C-alpha positions in Angstrom: -26.1 -5.7 -3.0 -22.4 -5.1 -2.4 -20.0 -3.0 -4.8 -16.7 -2.0 -4.5 -17.6 1.5 -3.9 -19.7 0.5 -0.9 -17.1 -1.6 0.5 -14.3 0.7 0.1 -16.6 3.4 1.7 -17.2 1.0 4.3 -13.4 0.5 5.1 -12.8 4.1 5.0 -15.2 4.4 7.9 -14.6 1.2 9.5 -11.0 0.1 8.7 -9.1 3.2 8.2 -5.6 1.9 8.6 -6.3 -0.6 5.5 -8.0 2.3 3.4 -5.2 4.6 4.4 -2.7 2.1 3.2 -4.4 1.9 -0.2 -6.1 -1.4 0.0 -9.1 -1.3 -2.4 -11.6 -3.8 -3.8 -11.7 -3.5 -7.6 -14.3 -6.2 -8.5 -16.7 -8.7 -6.6 -19.2 -11.0 -8.0 -21.0 -14.6 -7.1 -17.6 -16.2 -7.5 -14.7 -14.2 -6.5 -13.4 -10.8 -5.2 -10.5 -8.8 -6.6 -8.6 -6.4 -4.0 -5.3 -4.2 -5.1 -2.9 -2.3 -3.1 0.3 -0.4 -4.6 3.4 -0.2 -2.8 3.9 3.2 -1.4 6.0 5.0 1.3 3.2 4.5 3.9 2.8 0.5 3.2 6.7 -0.4 3.0 8.9 -2.4 5.3 12.8 -1.3 5.9 13.6 -3.4 2.7 11.5 -1.3 0.2 8.9 -3.7 -0.2 5.3 -3.9 0.9 4.9 -4.8 4.5 3.6 -8.1 5.1 0.8 -6.9 7.3 -0.5 -4.6 4.6 -0.6 -7.8 2.1 -2.5 -9.5 5.0 -5.3 -6.8 4.9 -5.8 -7.1 1.2 -5.7 -10.9 1.3 -8.2 -10.9 4.1 -10.5 -8.1 2.5 -10.4 -10.4 -0.5 -12.0 -13.3 1.6 -13.9 -11.4 3.7 -15.7 -9.2 1.4 -16.9 -12.2 -0.5 -18.0 -13.9 2.9 -20.0 -10.7 3.7 -21.6 -10.6 0.3 -22.8 -14.1 0.4 -24.1 -13.8 4.1 -26.1 -10.5 3.0 -27.5 -12.3 0.1 -28.7 -15.0 2.4 -30.8 -12.8 4.4 -29.8 -14.9 7.4 -28.4 -13.3 10.5 -24.9 -14.9 10.8 -21.8 -13.7 12.7 -18.4 -14.3 10.7 -14.8 -14.5 12.4 -11.3 -15.3 11.5 -10.3 -18.2 13.7 -6.7 -18.9 12.0 -4.5 -17.9 9.2 -1.5 -18.8 7.5 0.6 -17.5 4.6 3.7 -18.0 2.3 5.8 -15.2 0.6 7.6 -16.0 -2.4 8.7 -12.8 -3.9 9.1 -9.1 -2.8 6.0 -7.0 -3.1 6.7 -3.9 -5.0 4.2 -2.2 -7.7 0.5 -2.9 -7.7 -0.3 -6.2 -5.9 -3.8 -7.8 -6.8 -5.3 -10.5 -4.2 -8.0 -12.6 -5.7 -10.2 -15.3 -4.0 -12.3 -17.2 -6.1 -14.1 -19.4 -3.8 -17.4 -18.2 -3.7 -18.8 -21.8 -4.4 -17.0 -23.1 -1.0 -18.8 -20.2 0.9 -22.1 -21.1 -0.5 -21.8 -24.7 0.7 -20.7 -23.6 4.2 -23.3 -21.1 4.4 -25.9 -23.6 3.6 -24.8 -26.0 6.2 -24.6 -23.4 9.1 -28.1 -22.4 8.1 -29.6 -25.9 7.8 -27.9 -27.2 11.0 -27.8 -23.8 13.2 -24.2 -25.1 14.1 -21.0 -23.2 13.5 -19.4 -24.0 10.5 -15.5 -23.5 9.6 -13.9 -23.3 6.1 -10.6 -22.1 4.6 -10.4 -19.7 1.8 -7.4 -18.8 -0.2 -6.3 -15.3 -1.4 -3.4 -15.2 -4.1 -1.3 -12.0 -4.3 0.2 -11.3 -7.8 2.4 -8.4 -9.2 1.8 -6.6 -12.3 3.8 -9.2 -14.2 1.6 -11.9 -12.8 4.2 -13.3 -10.6 2.9 -14.8 -7.3 4.3 -12.6 -4.4 2.2 -14.1 -1.4 -0.7 -16.8 -0.7 -2.8 -16.4 2.4 -5.1 -19.0 3.9 -7.9 -17.6 6.3 -10.2 -20.1 8.3 -13.6 -18.4 8.5 -16.3 -19.5 11.2 -19.8 -18.9 10.5 -22.7 -19.2 13.1 -26.1 -18.3 12.7 -27.3 -15.7 15.4 -30.0 -16.7 17.6 
């Protein structure tokens, strides 16, 4: 079972740039994953807000950790890959930013299809970032590809 502690330890070893920028999973369950990152000197842009790429790392982790968790639960050997992404930014990201992906059911459906057909399956997941006041600062969309390994 994937836990925030296990995912954050994995990130420290395998994704050190995300870890050192402060990207942390705070919660994960069947339906959703929550990732937080705090605006600090190391992850800011010249305009004194969080660099867009740090927001992207946190947003992708919210979707990717959920996908990894579902793959692990399935017991199948499946590869995963981001094939496309898009994003919008609506407010300066300062303070603690929380990214939430709550599309676990969509992953279940894609995973079920990929396992049943043996074919690659593509689907989009959304991760919304909000500040401490609950105001949306950015929204990211990631197209994931799943394929059963032979």
